[in-house]
N, C-alpha and C positions, 0 to 999 in steps of 0.2 A: 503493499500499499504507501509506503514512504518512497520507494522508488517511483511508482505511480504519479504521485502528486509532484515530485522533482520533475518530472518528464512534463507534466502538465504546466507547471510554473515555467520552464524552460522555454516551451513551445510559446507562452504567452507573452514572456520577456521577447522573444524574438518578434512576436507579430508585433508588440509593442515599439521594439526598437525601429523596425521596420516602417511603421507609422509615422515615426518621428523624423524619418530620414537619417537616423543615427548609422554610422558604418559598421560593419561585422568585426571589426575590432573590439568594440565595447561590448558587444554579445559575447565574443569569444573570453575577453577578460572576466564578464560575469558567469559563463559556464565553467571557467577555471576556477574561480571562487567557489561555485556550488561543489565543484569536484573535491577541492583541497578539504572544504566544510565536512564533508562527509568521511 
């Protein structure tokens, strides 16, 4: 369940960053932060 929630959050963050026009490096940074947090 935790992994599902994380995947959902990551997907939402990705869509959110795309909407704001923020580049993929920012998403990559968040993604790495999530990975290291676990």
